[in-house]
C-alpha positions in Angstrom: 0.0 0.0 0.0 2.9 2.3 0.8 4.3 2.1 -2.7 0.9 2.6 -4.3 0.4 5.7 -2.2 3.9 6.9 -3.2 3.1 6.4 -6.8 -0.1 8.3 -6.6 1.6 11.1 -4.8 4.4 11.2 -7.4 1.8 11.3 -10.2 0.0 14.2 -8.5 3.2 16.1 -8.0 4.3 15.5 -11.6 0.9 16.8 -12.7 1.2 19.9 -10.5 4.6 20.6 -12.3 3.1 19.9 -15.7 0.2 22.2 -15.1 2.6 25.2 -15.1 3.7 24.3 -18.6 0.8 22.7 -20.4 2.3 23.4 -23.7 4.6 20.5 -23.1 1.6 18.3 -23.8 2.0 19.1 -27.4 5.1 16.9 -27.6 3.3 13.6 -27.3 0.8 14.9 -29.9 3.7 15.9 -32.3 5.3 12.5 -31.7 2.1 10.7 -32.7 1.6 12.6 -35.9 5.3 12.3 -36.8 5.0 8.6 -36.3 1.9 8.4 -38.5 3.8 10.2 -41.3 6.6 7.6 -41.0 4.2 4.7 -41.2 2.4 6.2 -44.2 5.7 6.9 -45.9 6.7 3.2 -45.8 3.3 1.5 -45.9 2.6 2.2 -49.6 5.9 0.9 -51.0 5.8 -2.2 -48.7 2.3 -3.1 -49.8 3.4 -2.6 -53.4 6.2 -5.1 -52.8 3.9 -7.8 -51.5 3.1 -10.4 -54.2 0.1 -12.6 -53.9 0.0 -15.6 -56.3 -2.6 -18.3 -56.6 -1.4 -21.9 -56.5 -3.2 -25.2 -56.3 -3.0 -25.1 -52.6 -4.5 -21.6 -52.4 -3.1 -18.1 -52.3 0.6 -17.7 -51.5 2.0 -14.4 -50.3 5.7 -13.5 -50.8 7.4 -10.4 -49.5 10.2 -8.7 -51.4 13.4 -8.5 -49.3 13.4 -4.8 -49.9 10.1 -4.6 -47.9 11.8 -6.1 -44.9 14.6 -3.5 -45.2 12.0 -0.8 -45.3 10.3 -2.3 -42.2 13.6 -2.1 -40.3 14.2 1.5 -41.4 10.7 2.4 -40.4 11.3 0.9 -36.9 14.5 2.9 -36.6 12.7 6.1 -37.7 9.9 5.5 -35.3 12.4 5.1 -32.5 14.1 8.4 -33.5 10.7 10.2 -33.3 9.9 8.7 -29.9 13.3 9.4 -28.4 13.5 12.9 -29.8 10.1 14.1 -28.5 10.8 12.4 -25.1 14.0 14.4 -25.1 12.1 17.6 -25.7 9.7 16.7 -22.9 12.6 16.1 -20.5 14.2 19.4 -21.7 11.1 21.3 -20.9 10.7 19.7 -17.5 14.3 20.3 -16.7 14.0 24.0 -17.6 11.0 24.3 -15.2 12.7 22.5 -12.4 15.7 24.7 -12.8 13.7 27.8 -12.3 13.0 28.6 -15.9 9.8 29.0 -17.9 9.9 26.6 -20.8 8.2 26.9 -24.2 7.8 24.5 -27.0 10.6 26.4 -28.9 13.0 26.3 -26.0 12.4 22.6 -25.3 12.8 21.7 -29.0 16.0 23.8 -29.2 17.6 21.9 -26.3 16.5 18.6 -27.8 18.0 19.6 -31.2 21.2 20.6 -29.5 21.6 17.1 -28.1 20.7 15.3 -31.3 24.2 13.9 -31.3 23.3 11.9 -28.2 19.6 11.3 -28.9 20.0 9.9 -32.4 22.6 7.1 -31.6 20.5 6.2 -28.5 17.3 5.9 -30.6 19.1 3.7 -33.1 20.6 1.5 -30.4 17.3 1.1 -28.5 15.5 0.3 -31.8 18.1 -2.3 -32.6 17.7 -4.0 -29.2 14.0 -3.9 -29.7 14.2 -5.6 -33.1 16.5 -8.3 -31.8 14.2 -9.0 -28.8 11.2 -9.2 -31.2 13.0 -11.6 -33.5 13.9 -13.8 -30.5 10.2 -13.8 -29.3 9.0 -14.9 -32.7 11.4 -17.9 -32.7 11.0 -18.9 -29.1 8.5 -21.2 -27.4 6.4 -20.2 -24.4 9.3 -20.4 -21.9 11.6 -18.6 -24.3 9.2 -15.8 -24.8 8.9 -15.4 -21.0 12.7 -15.2 -20.7 12.9 -12.6 -23.6 10.1 -10.5 -22.0 12.0 -10.5 -18.7 15.1 -9.4 -20.6 13.1 -6.7 -22.2 11.7 -5.5 -18.9 15.3 -5.4 -17.4 16.4 -3.4 -20.4 13.6 -0.9 -19.9 14.4 -0.4 -16.3 18.2 -0.1 -16.9 17.7 2.5 -19.6 15.0 4.6 -17.9 17.3 7.5 -17.2 19.3 7.6 -20.4 17.4 10.4 -22.1 17.7 12.7 -19.0 21.4 11.9 -18.9 21.8 12.9 -22.6 19.6 16.1 -22.2 20.7 17.3 -18.8 24.4 16.3 -18.6 25.0 16.2 -22.3 26.3 12.6 -22.2 26.6 10.4 -25.3 24.4 7.4 -25.8 26.8 4.8 -24.3 27.8 7.1 -21.4 24.2 7.8 -20.8 23.4 4.1 -20.7 26.3 3.6 -18.2 25.0 6.5 -16.0 21.4 5.2 -16.0 22.6 1.6 -15.1 24.8 2.9 -12.3 22.0 5.0 -10.8 19.4 2.2 -10.9 21.7 -0.3 -9.1 20.5 1.2 -5.9 17.0 2.2 -6.9 15.5 -0.4 -9.1 12.9 -1.5 -6.6 11.2 1.8 -6.0 11.8 2.9 -9.6 10.1 -0.1 -11.0 7.3 0.2 -8.6 6.7 3.8 -9.6 6.9 3.0 -13.3 4.5 0.1 -13.0 2.3 2.3 -10.9 2.1 5.0 -13.6 1.1 2.3 -16.1 -1.6 1.0 -13.8 -2.8 4.5 -13.2 -3.1 5.1 -16.9 -4.9 1.8 -17.3 -7.4 2.7 -14.6 -8.1 6.0 -16.2 -8.9 4.3 -19.5 -11.4 1.8 -18.1 -14.3 4.3 -18.1 -13.7 5.0 -21.8 -13.8 1.2 -22.5 -17.1 0.9 -20.5 -18.6 3.8 -22.4 -17.7 2.3 -25.7 -19.1 -1.1 -24.8 -22.3 0.4 -23.5 -22.7 2.4 -26.7 -22.2 -0.5 -29.0 -24.5 -2.8 -26.8 -27.2 -0.2 -26.9 -27.9 -0.9 -30.6 -28.5 2.8 -31.2 -26.2 3.8 -34.0 -26.0 7.5 -33.2 -25.3 6.8 -29.5 -22.7 4.1 -30.4 -20.8 6.4 -32.7 -20.8 9.2 -30.2 -19.7 6.9 -27.4 -16.8 5.5 -29.5 -15.7 9.0 -30.5 -15.8 10.2 -26.9 -14.0 7.0 -25.7 -11.2 7.4 -28.3 -10.8 11.0 -27.4 -10.5 10.2 -23.7 -8.0 7.4 -24.3 -5.9 9.7 -26.5 -5.9 12.4 -23.8 -4.9 9.9 -21.1 -2.0 8.6 -23.2 -0.8 12.2 -23.9 -1.0 13.2 -20.2 0.6 10.0 -18.9 3.5 10.3 -21.4 4.2 13.8 -20.2 3.9 12.8 -16.6 6.3 10.0 -17.1 8.9 12.4 -18.6 8.4 14.8 -15.7 9.0 12.0 -13.3 12.1 10.8 -15.2 13.6 14.3 -15.0 12.9 14.7 -11.3 14.3 11.3 -10.5 17.4 11.9 -12.5 18.0 15.3 -10.9 17.6 14.0 -7.4 19.8 11.0 -8.1 22.7 13.0 -9.5 22.5 16.1 -7.3 21.0 14.9 -4.0 18.7 17.9 -4.0 14.9 17.6 -4.4 13.9 19.4 -7.7 11.7 22.4 -7.7 8.0 21.4 -7.4 8.8 18.0 -5.7 9.7 19.4 -2.2 6.7 17.8 -0.5 6.7 14.6 -2.6 7.9 11.1 -1.5 10.7 11.3 -4.2 13.5 10.9 -1.7 12.2 7.5 -0.7 12.8 6.3 -4.3 16.5 6.5 -3.6 16.7 4.9 -0.2 19.7 2.7 0.2 18.9 -1.1 0.2 
C-alpha cells in the first residue's frame, strides 16, 4: 500500500509541475503525428512489394526482401521520433525544475542541440527492440517469457538515459552507463513507480472502455458512434498526459539521483524514498 500511495503522490506532484507548462503536452501529440507520417511513408511501398500468387494449394504471399529492409528502417525512424520528443519533454521539465519558464521552442531547441546523443540512442534502442522481437517470434512459451523479462530489465536499466543525454550532455553509451549505475541502488522503488504509472493510466482508460461497450451494446447507431468518439478522445488524452507525466518523473528522478537535492516542485513529494539505500 505504501508504494501505491507513493506512486499516486508522485503522479499528483508531476501533474502539478506539468500544469505550469501545459504546452509540453504538445510533444506527445507531435510524436504521434510524426509517427503516423513515418508509417504512411513506408506503408505504400511495402504493400506494393507484396506479391500474392494463386497456387493449387491456395493463395501464397511473398514479400520482397526490400520490404523487410523498409520495415527495419521504419522501426528505426519511429524510435528516433519517440526518443527525440521524449528528449524535448525532458528538456522542458528540466527547464521548469531549474527555475525557468519553458516553451515549445526552448524545449525543441535543447533537444535539437543534443541530437548527437539522442540519435545514436534511438538507433541503439531500436536495434535492441528488433533483436528481442526476433527472439520472441522464434522462441517457445518459456523462451518468450525469458525474452520478455530481458526486455523489462532493459527498460528499467535505460529509464534515465534520455535525462542523462539532455541534462548532462552525455553520449548514448555514457548515458546508458549512467542510467545503469543509478538504478543499481533504486531499481525496486523505480520499477514500482513505473508500474504504478502504467496501472494509473490503465485505470483512467477503463471508463472509456465501459462507455464504448455500452454504446455498442445499446444498438442505437448514433449513440454508439458518439460513445466511441468520446472514448477514443478520452483514451488519447490519457495517453498524452501519462506520457508527459512519465517524462516529468524521469527528469525529477534523475536530478535527485545526481545532485542529491529535491527538484523544484517536488519538495513535498515522496521522491527521496525512491532512492533509499537497500
